[in-house]
N, C-alpha and C positions, 0 to 999 in steps of 0.2 A: 869379594864383598868386604873382607877385613881391611884391605888397603883403602877402600873408599871410605869406610867408617873412620879409620885413623886419619885420613886426609882431611876430614871435616872436624878433626880434633875431638872426637868422641872415643870412648873405650869400647872395643868390640864386645867384651864380656857383658857390658850393660845392655847393649842392643840385642845380642844373642839371647841373653837371659830373659828379655821381655817378649821373645817370640812364643807363639803358641806351642810350637814343637822345636825345642832347641836341639842343635846337633850334638851327638855324643862327644864327650870331652876328648876322647882319643882322636877323633877327626879334627877337632879344633887344634890339638897339639901338633898333629901332622901338618896342618895348614901353616901354623907358626914356624915349624921347622923348615918347611919349603920356602917360606918368605925370607927366612934368615939365610938359607942356602943361596938364594938368587940375589941377595943383597938389597931386598926391598925394605926390610926392617932390621933393627939391631936391638939387642937386649937393653932395657932401660936400667937406670940406677935403682928403680923400684923393682923388687923381685917379682917375677911373673908378668911383667909388663914389657912392652916393646915400643920403640920409637920408629917412626917412618923415616926412611932415608930419601935423598933426592931422587934416586932411582925409583923408589916406591911411589913418590909423589907423581912422577912422570907416568908410571904404569897405572896409577889410580885414575889419572885423567883420561886414559884411553878407554873407548867404549867396547873393549874386548877383554877376554880372559887374559890374566897376567902372563901366562905362558906364551900366548900368541903375541902379546905386546912386547915381550922380551925378545922374541925372534925378530920382530920388526925393528926394534931399537938397535939390536946388534947388526942387522942388515944395513941400516943407515950408516952406522959407524964403519962397517966393512966396505961400503961403497956398492952394495948389491941390494938396493931397496926393493926393486921389482921382484926378484926371486924370493926374497924373504917375505914380502907381502903375500905372494902366492903360497909360500910354505905355510904362513900363518892361516890363510884361508882354507887350505886343504887339510890342516891338522885334524879337523873335526869330522871330516868326511869318511864314513865307514859304511859298508865295505867299499873299497875303491876298485877292486878287481871283481868282475862278475862275468859270467858267460853262461847263457842257457845251453846246457849240454856240453859245455867245455870241461875237460878234465882238470883236476886240481893241479896236475903237473903242467898243463898248458897255461893255466892262470898264473902259476908261479913263474913260468918262463917269460910271460908278458911283463910281469912286475920286474924281474931281473933285467930285462932289456932296458926299461926306463930308469932303473936305479943305477945303471952302469955298473952292475955287479957289486954294489955296496950293500945290497939286501936291505935297503931303507925305503919304507913306504913314503916318507915325506920327500926324499930325493926323487923317487919315481914319479910322484904326483907333480912336483915342480917341473921336471923334465917333460912329462907328458903334456902338461898345460902349455908350456912354452912352445913345444913343437906344434901343438894344435893351434895356438894363437898365431904363430907365424905362417901356418898354411891355411887357416880358416876353413878347414874341411867340415863337411856336414856330419850328421849323426852317424853315418856309415863308418866314419873314421873311428869313432869310439867303440862301436860294436865289433869291428874287425880286430881291434886290439884288446877286447875284453875289459874296457874301462867303463866305470860307472860315472855318470855325470849328474 
């Protein structure tokens, strides 16, 4: 929300201050630190204020969370837009592995199979989706592999 507010040339503090329940200052500071880390904003000449960058303007225009937007933008730059769009879409899906009666060990083994032993939920989700998409299997496919859809 802070990027969208900056993008329309308003100050987030003014908007957040007018909310019925403003977020705690610690959370606001963490959000600023994250936006600086990803290059969406930079410190302004005025202390305690920030300027939006071109990357921040791009992310503000996307109708998704800036973390997901960053994954998509990087995917386009790296020439793998499909995989990164899938990664952005599955980033919010939890839990991904489920199985009625399946042991935790079996669920973990299913995840490791799709993550190609990187132990990454996002990599596993992208690989599982791409495999499913190429085979067009029915719901049985997901259940046998303990994947949540």
